[in-house]
C-alpha positions in Angstrom: -11.3 25.8 12.5 -8.9 24.5 15.0 -6.0 22.0 14.4 -4.2 20.7 17.4 -1.0 18.3 17.4 -1.9 14.9 19.5 -0.4 11.6 20.0 -2.7 8.5 19.5 -2.1 5.5 21.3 -1.5 2.1 18.9 -4.7 0.5 18.4 -5.6 -3.1 17.1 -8.3 -3.0 14.3 -10.7 -5.3 12.8 -10.9 -3.5 8.8 -11.9 -4.1 5.4 -9.6 -3.1 2.6 -11.8 -1.5 -0.6 -11.5 -0.1 -3.5 -14.1 2.1 -5.5 -16.2 4.7 -3.9 -16.4 5.9 -0.8 -20.6 5.4 -0.9 -19.2 1.7 -0.1 -18.4 2.8 3.8 -22.2 2.2 5.3 -22.0 -1.3 4.4 -18.5 -1.9 5.1 -18.6 -0.6 8.3 -21.7 -2.8 8.7 -19.7 -5.9 7.8 -17.4 -5.0 10.0 -19.1 -4.7 12.9 -21.2 -7.5 12.1 -18.3 -9.4 11.9 -16.9 -8.0 15.4 -19.7 -9.1 17.4 -19.8 -12.2 15.9 -16.4 -13.1 17.6 -17.1 -11.6 20.6 -14.2 -8.5 20.1 -15.1 -5.7 22.3 -15.0 -2.3 20.5 -13.3 0.8 21.7 -13.6 3.2 19.8 -15.8 4.6 16.5 -16.1 3.6 13.0 -12.9 5.2 10.9 -11.5 5.4 7.5 -7.8 5.8 6.2 -8.0 6.6 2.9 -4.1 6.1 0.5 -5.0 7.9 -2.6 -7.3 11.0 -3.6 -10.4 10.7 -5.3 -8.6 14.5 -7.4 -5.8 12.2 -8.1 -7.4 8.8 -9.5 -11.1 8.9 -9.4 -13.9 7.7 -7.3 -13.9 4.4 -8.7 -10.4 4.1 -7.9 -10.0 5.1 -4.4 -8.1 2.8 -2.0 -8.9 2.8 1.9 -9.2 0.8 4.5 -12.7 0.8 6.7 -12.4 -0.8 10.1 -12.8 -0.3 14.3 -10.3 -0.4 16.9 -11.4 -3.6 18.5 -10.0 -5.4 22.2 -9.5 -9.1 22.0 -7.9 -11.8 20.1 -9.1 -13.2 17.0 -7.6 -14.8 13.4 -8.4 -13.0 10.5 -11.1 -14.4 8.3 -12.4 -14.1 4.7 -12.0 -9.6 3.9 -12.3 -8.6 7.1 -8.4 -8.6 8.4 -6.4 -7.3 11.7 -3.8 -5.0 12.4 -1.9 -2.7 15.3 -1.9 0.9 14.0 0.7 1.8 15.8 1.5 4.7 18.3 1.5 8.6 16.1 1.8 12.3 16.3 -1.1 13.7 14.1 -3.0 17.1 13.2 -6.3 16.3 14.1 -9.2 18.6 13.4 -13.5 17.7 13.2 -15.5 18.6 10.5 -19.0 19.3 11.2 -21.2 18.6 8.2 -21.8 16.0 5.0 -18.9 13.6 4.4 -19.0 15.4 1.2 -17.6 18.6 2.3 -14.0 17.3 3.7 -11.7 18.1 0.6 -11.1 21.6 1.8 -10.6 21.0 5.4 -7.8 18.3 4.0 -6.2 21.8 2.0 -6.4 23.4 5.6 -4.4 21.0 7.3 -2.3 20.7 4.7 -1.6 24.4 4.7 -1.1 24.5 7.8 1.7 21.3 8.5 3.1 23.4 5.7 3.4 26.9 7.5 4.1 25.3 10.9 7.1 23.4 9.9 5.0 19.2 9.9 5.9 16.5 7.1 2.9 14.1 6.1 4.2 10.9 7.3 1.5 8.4 6.2 -2.4 8.1 4.9 -5.2 10.3 7.0 -7.8 9.1 8.9 -11.2 10.0 9.0 -12.8 9.3 12.4 -17.3 9.1 12.2 -18.0 10.2 15.7 -21.6 10.4 15.5 -23.6 8.2 13.5 -25.7 9.5 10.2 -28.5 7.3 10.8 -29.5 9.7 14.3 -27.9 12.7 13.5 -28.8 15.8 10.5 -26.1 15.6 8.0 -25.6 19.4 9.0 -24.9 17.3 12.9 -22.4 14.8 11.5 -18.8 14.9 13.1 -16.0 14.0 11.7 -12.5 13.9 12.7 -10.1 14.2 10.6 -6.0 13.1 11.5 -2.9 13.6 9.6 0.0 11.7 10.7 2.5 14.2 11.0 6.2 14.6 12.2 7.9 17.4 13.0 10.1 18.8 10.6 14.1 20.4 12.9 
């Protein structure tokens, strides 16, 4: 597995914050995309999740995460869909191929890499869903996993 440091530019996102198991994500992504299309915003990236805690810490029912998509355009927040800007950031990034349920070892490998290579975690990890699970078999699902980091001097 290849892990790379890269710069991610600032981006405006439409998102829903949710507490509960990740199985709610497809429905939440559908809500966000529907709202974005209704508002006439331009989608400029694939759907993502930002995870604020771990199922190992809090259990699946209490997971907290944002589900969203990068957009261009001006619009006011409405209902459960919010708008925010994610700042430019340095991340450690890797691509996971396969089921979303098999990402835990990838998280562990990226964390281990960060410690061995002098990085400190500076924020919540993001999963970017690079292809549509309705269009490709589970074995072909591609997820970019990004950990915001800072190099320790």
